[in-house]
N, C-alpha and C positions, 0 to 999 in steps of 0.2 A: 475667375470665380470657381469655388469648389462645387462639385455636383451636389453635395449634401446641402449647401446653401440654397441652391436652385430648388430642390425638393421642399426645403423649409419655406421658401417663398411661396411655392405652389400651395402648400398646406395652409398658409396664412391668407390665401385668396388672391395672390398676385397672378396676373395673366402673363404667361411666358410663351413665346413663340416656339412651336414644336421643332423647327429647324435649329433654333438656338439650343434647345434641350438636347438634341442628338448630336450636337457638335462636341459634346464631352465624351471622353472614353469611359465606358463602364468598367467597373472593377471585375476582374475575372474570378474572384472568390470573396465570400462574405468576411470582411475584416473583423466583424464582431465575434466571429468564431475561430478564425485562424490568424496566426501571427505572421510576421514578415518572411519567415522561413517556410510558410505553408504548412506548419504543424498546428495541431489543435492547441488552442490557448491553454496554457498550463494553469491548473487551479492554484490560487494563492490562499495560503493559510487554511488548508483543508481541516486542520485540527480545530479551527474555530467552531465548526459544527459540533464536534464532540464536547468542546468547552461549554457551549451554550446549553446543550442537553444536560450535561453534568450539573451545571449551575442551577437547573430547575429542581434538583434533589441532591444537595450537597452531602446528605447522609449516606449517599451511595459509595462515597470514598471510604474504603476499609482501612481502619487503623489497628485493629486487633490482629492477633496471630491467627493464621489460617490453619485448618486441620492438617495433621501430619500426613494424611493419605492423599493429599492434593496431587493432581496430574497437571503438568504444564504442557500446553500445545504451543510450540515456538515457531514463529515466522522465520523460515530459513533465510530469506533475503536480508532481514534485519540482523540475524545472527552473524552473517558474514562480516559485518562492520563492528562487531562487539569485541573482537580479539585482534590485538596488534601483531604485525608481522615483523620479524627481524630480518635484517639484510643478509643475503647469501646463505640462507638455510634452505634445506630441501622442502619440497611441498609435503613430503611425508611428515616431517617435523612440524610444519605449520598445522597440518591436520590434527596431530596429537595435541597441539595447544588448544584447539577447539574442543577436543574430547575432554581434556582436563577441565576446561572452563565449564562444559556442560555437567560433568560429573560433580564438580564442586558446587555449582549453583542450584542444580535441580535433582531431587531425589528420584523422580519419575518424569520422563519427558518424551514427547513425540515431536519431531522436526518436519515441517512441511516446506518443500522447496518449489519455487516457480520453475518453469521450463524456459530455456534460452536457446531453443533450436532455431538456427538461422534459416533453415529450410521450411519451417512451418510458421505461418503467421500467428500472432497472438493479439488479444484485445489490448495488451499493455505495451505493444511495440513502441508507440509514440511516447509513452511515459518513460520508457527506457531511453529513447533518443534524447528526451529533454534532460535526463540526468547525466547523460554522457558528457564527460569533460572535453576540453580542447585537445588533450594529449591522450591518445589511445594506443595501447601496447599492440605490437605485431602478434600474430598467432604463435603460440608456444605449445609444444608438445608436453602436456602435463602428466607426470606420473610421480610416484613416491620418491624417485631418485633425482628428479629434475631440481636443479638449484634455482630458486626464485631470485633473479637479479634485477627485477623491475619493481617500481613502486606499486603499492596495493591498488590504488584507484585506477590508474591507467590499465593495469592488468584486468581488473574486474569490469572495466568499461568495454572490454572486448567480449562480446557475447559467447564466442566460441571458447575462449579461455575460461570464462566464468562457468560454463556448463561442464567443461572437463574437470575443473576444480571441484564443483559440486559432486560430480560422480565419484572422485576418489575420497572426498570428505565423507560422503554417505557410507562408503565402505568402512572407513575408520569408526564412524559412529555406530554402525551396525555391529561391528566386532566388539564394541564396548557395551553392547546390550541396549542401545538407544534406538528406538523405532524411527524410521525415516519414510516419508511419503513424497513421491515425485508427482506433481501435478502435470497434466498434459499441456496446460497453458497457464492461466492466472491462478495463483494459489489461494487467493482470498476466500473463495467459496469453500475450497477443500479444508482450509483452516477452521472455518466456522462449523462445517459439517462434522469434522473430526472431533472438535471440542464438544459438540452436543452428544455425540455417541459416547464419549468418555464421561460426560456429566450424568448419564443415566445410572452410573455406578459409583462415581467418585466426584468430589468437589474438583472443579477444573478451572485453571487460569490460562487464558490465552495471552501470550507474550508477543505483542506486536505494536509498533508505532505507526498505526495505519487506520485512518478514519473509515476506509472502505470496510475493513474487517469489523470495526466497531458498529457500523450501521447494520451489517449483516447479522451480527450476533443479536442485536435488539430486534430485528425484523423476524429472525428465525426462532426466537426463544420459545421453548416448549414448557408446558405446564408441569410435566413429569420431572423437570430438572430444577424446580424451584429452590432457591437459595444455594444452588451448587455451581453457578456460572459466574466467573470473574474475568476481568481483563486488566492486564498490566501494561500501561503505556511506557515504552522504553525510556524516552527522554525525561519524562516527569517522575517516573518510578511510582506513580500512583496505582493502586490496585482498586478498581472500580467494580462494584457489584452489579452485574448486568440484571440479576434477578430483582434487585431493589428498584432499579430504573424501570424495569418492565412493569412492576406493580404501580408505579406512580404515573407513568406516561399514558396518554389515551391510546386506545386500541387503534383508532383511525389514523393517528399520527404514525404509529409504528408500521402500519400497513403501507403508507405512502413514503416512508423514510428513504428506501432505496431510490425511488423516483426523484424525490426532492434533492438527494445528494447527487444524483446523475445530472439532473438539469442545471445544477449550480456548478458542475465541474468536478470530475473524479479522474482516476487513472485512465479511463477509456472513453471519456466524453469531454467535450470542450467547455471551458468557462466563458459564458457570455461576457463580453467586455463591459466593465463598469458595474457588474452586479456581483456582490459577495454572498457568502453563506448566510450572514446575518439577515440579509434582505429576505431570503426565502423562509426564514424561521419566524419572521414577524407575523 
């Protein structure tokens, strides 16, 4: 008999001998919060929370052209996957492909990168482990002259390789006049903070496929940036007016939004088994 069945019987009023109860082995970790690899349960369909919030005010999706002086704040982690890599080209050439992509797509942009320092812990370490594939590249000395002879995902799944590549990519972006910010740990907060600083003077679009950033933007929204803050979801290519959502949603809901998102599972907290984002929004 499973121990959970025993407890269920006790809750229903059944009398169970204590010696029988303790004949079962207790679980060494809460399975509702950790998976079989002892990692935090990965959030499923994080984007569901953003979809539910946007559905409350469909008019927040912007279809008109945005002002010409708009500034884009780009999630560097997402940017890494936006450009394809060719086989047997140098990392210097790969970086130039990213520069060309940025210059062509954005008139004015700031890129914010996570930190992937193996010697310093990060609140997103377990999220990175979840995303890691079965095949991970060996450590490679990355510089402009090094020829990339491994596939992109195994290469980037190695945190040391990823950080080295971000370092040289940042140099290429800076030489092209694109501002780069390196977060000490999780970039989400720095992305939101940078966006609001820019929105004081210019209409600003955050480019990130990340519900964590979406929640932070709504929670941090300032009155002096009304009608100037937007977010573009990478996969859907929707541009959402954070300002419009802010005007529609209740203040109390915006204040507890980060806690609601964290309790239902985000990059740094576990998803309680069997409970989804929609349950918390009801």
